[in-house]
N, C-alpha and C positions, 0 to 999 in steps of 0.2 A: 859313170853308171853305179847306182847304189847296190851294195851287196847285202842280201838278206841273210841274217844269221839263222842257222838251222833251228835254234831254240825258239825263235820268233815264229817260225812256220809250224812247229809242233805244238805251240801253246794253244791255238784255237782248237786243234784236233783233240788235245787232251781235255780241254774244257767241255768240248762236245761229248766226249766219252763219259766224263764225270756227271754230266747233266742227267737227272733221273727221267725216266720215261713218263709219258702222260698218265699211265695207269697208276704210277706210284706217287703222283702229286696229290697234295691235299687229302692225305689218307684219313685224318680225323673227320673232315667234313663229309667225306664219302661214307664213312661208317655211320655218322649221325643221320645221314639221309636214307639209310637202309629201311628203317621202319616206315617212313613215308612212301618209299617205293613199293614196299610190300603191301601197304594199305591200298595204294592206287591199283596195283595189279590184282589183288585178291578181291577187294570190295567193289571198286568201280568197273574194272575190266571184266573180272570174273562174274559179278552179278549181272552185268549187261549181257554177257554171252549166255548166261543161264536163262535170263528173261527171253532173249531172242530164240533160244533153243526150245523152250517150253511153249512158245507161242504157236508152234506147229503141232502141238499135242492137244488131246481132249481132256485137259486138266479141269477138274471141278473144284470142290472145296479144298482138295489137296493135289499137288503135282503128281502126274502119272504119265508113264511112257507109253501112251497110246497115240501114235502119230496119225494125224488127219490131213497132212499136207497144208494146203492154203485155205482150208475150210473156215478157219477162224477169221482170216482176213476177208474172205468172201462174205461171211456173215457180218463182219464189221462194216464194210462199205455198202451193205444193203440195209443197214439199220437207219431209220430216219433220225433217231436220236443222235447218232454219230455225225450225220450230215448237218444237223442243227448246231452241234458243237463246233464243227469246222467253220461254219458260216459265222457264228458268234465270235470265234477266235480271230477270224480274218477281219471282221469289222472292228473289234476291240484293238487288235494288234496294229492295224494300219493307222487308225485315229490316235491311238496311244503314242505310237512312235512319232508321228508328225507333231502332235500337240505338246507332248512333254519336251521334245527337242526344241520346238519353237519357243514355248514359254520359258523353259530353262535357260536358253540362250538370251532371251530378252531380259530376264531378271539378272543374269550375269552381266550383261552390258550396263544395266543400271547401277549395279554394285561396283562395277569396274571404274565408275566415275569417282570413286573414293568419297561416297556420300557420308554425311555425319551419322554416327550410329550404325556403321556397316556391320559390326559384330552382332548387334541385336537383330537386325534384319536377316542376316545370314542364319542365325539360330532359329528365328521364327520360321523361315522358309524350309529349313532342313528338319525341323522338329517332326513333321508328319512321317518322315521316313524312319524315324526311330520307333514308331508304333508298329505293332504287328498288324498283319492284314485282317485278322479277326477283329481287333479293336477298331480299325478303320472301317471295316464293313458294318459293324454294329452302330458306330457313330453316324455313318451316312444313312443307314437304315432309319434312324430316328430323324435325321435332318430332312430326309425326303418323305417322311411319313405325312400324308395329307391332313391328319388330325391335329398334329402339333408341330409340324415341320415348316418348311418354306411356304407351302401353300396356305397353311393356317395363319402364319405371320402376315403375309401379304394381304390376305382377306381381312384380317383384323385392322389393317390400315385403310380400308375402304374399297379395295378392288374385289368386290364380291364375286365377280365372274372369273377371277384368275384361277387357273387349273394347272397344277404341276405335280403329277403323280406317276413318274416313269416306272417305278418298281412294280406297279400293278398293271402295266400295259405290255402286252406281248410284243408290240412293235418298238417300244421305247426302253424296255428293261435293260438291254445291253448298254444303252447310253447312260442310264443311271449308275450302272457299275463302272462305266468309263469315267464318270465324274470323280468317283472315289479313287480310282486308280491314278488319275492325273494329279489329284490333290496330294497323294502320297509320294509319287515318284518324281515330281517336278523339282523338289528340293535337291535331290541327289544329282540330277542332271545339271542344275544350276551350279552346284559346287564344282563339278567336273569342268564345266564350261568356264567358270571363273578362274580356275587354275590354269586352263589353257590361255585365257586372255592375259593373265598376269605373266605368262611366259613370252608374250609378244614384246619385242624390244621397243622401248619408249622412243628411240630415234625414228622409228617408222611413223609414229603418230606426229612427231615434230616435222618430219619431211612432208607428210600429207598436208599439215596445216600451212606450211610455207608455200607449197604448191597450190593452195586454195582448193584442195579436193574436199568435197562435202563428206561429213562423217559417215553417212549411210553408204556412200560409194567406197570409202575406205574399208568398211566392214565387208561389203560384198565382193570387192575386187582384190583386197589384200589380206585382211585378217582371216576371213572364213577359209580361203584356199590354204593359208598357212596352218590352220587348225584342222586339216583333214584327218590326221590320225586321231585327234580327240573326238571328232564327230563319229568316226568309224567305230572306235571303242565304245563310245556311249550308245551307239545304235545297237551294237551286239549285246550290251548289258540289258538294255530295255527289251530287246527281242527275246532274250533268254527268260526274262521275267514274265513276258507275255505268255510264252509257251507253258510255263509252270502255273498259270493262273488257276487257283483253286480256292484258297482261303477266303478271298474277297467275295466270290460267288456264294460260297457256303454260308457265310455270315449274313450277307444281304438278302439273298432270295432262295437259297438252297435249290437252285435250278428252276424255280418258278418264275412267273405263273405258267402252269401247264407245260413245264419243260422248256420254256422259251429262252432261258438263260443258261442252258447247259454248255459246258466247255469240255475239251478233251480230258483234262486231268480229273474232273469230276466223273466223267464216264468211266475212266480207269478204276477209280475208287469204288464206284457203284457196282461195277462188274465183278471186282475181286472180293469185296467185303459185303456188298448188298445182295447180289445175285449168286455169290459164291461160284463164280465162273472164272477161274484163274487164267485159263487159256485165252478167253476173250479179253481180259484185262491185260495180259501180256502182249497180245496182238496190238491193242491200242497203245500200249507203252512203247512198242517198237516203232509205231508210226510217229509218235512224239519224238523218239530218239532220232529218227530219220530227219525230221524237221529241224532239230538242233544241228545235225551234221550239215544240212543244207545251208544253215546260217554261218557255221564256223568255217567251212571251206572257203567261201569268198573272203571272209575276214582274214583268214590266215594268208590267203593269196595277196590281198591288198597290203597287209602288214609286213610280210616277209618276202614275198615274191618281188615286190617293187624294190625293196632294199637290195636284193641280190642283183637285179637288173641295173640299179644305180651303181 
């Protein structure tokens, strides 16, 4: 029977005593993070709480503590302009998420084939994302202009009856804005998807080819399920951008024709700075915040809840 020396027993206890506590670890890194923590608490959390608080007041051009309960929200949801904004955001959001995800993944699969000149194509596809929404909106306002845009070009080729003027149609204006949004956002989605595809082990493709599995079935049954975190993260990014949609509408249509292209972010800006009604703008901002929370909670559950269960 082996005899344990007393010093060997005491050694781990001594090491455990000498080990610094968690609070004392990485002191320089924690000190360096203090400014960011303060900014997050004061600016983001503080301003958010301030906005929600004053959404229950009758604030006009300046904030004032005259509480009116839910009157601002009741007025908000009884305003036709707000309902039009919600409807437009729903149409734009659903189609934007579906089309940008589909087109971005399709372009990523093409580039993943290691085509010649991949860097050039990747730069071309990603370039629109480098532009501001104002520049994109103005550019597509010219492209969709019936006098010298797509309609004029096609008619000059002989199709005199061709008509394509979405920005001046109440029924089609949101789709004209959608075209510009997809053009700008698809490149970013493509890059994220391409990074996810490059993370797939090459042995999986070799095994699929050996088994005679078609390429499309490999994507649908193997690759896409493996890229679930990439799809979820991309979906959250696209959805967050959809909720903040403002610059594109402002540059292309300014909410026209006849208020047919209004969106919630523009409603907030018009209420706060146009109508000088801060209370109404704060109420609309709170509704937008709620929609962001509704998006982030499922994402956090899928990203972190699943890992804890695993």
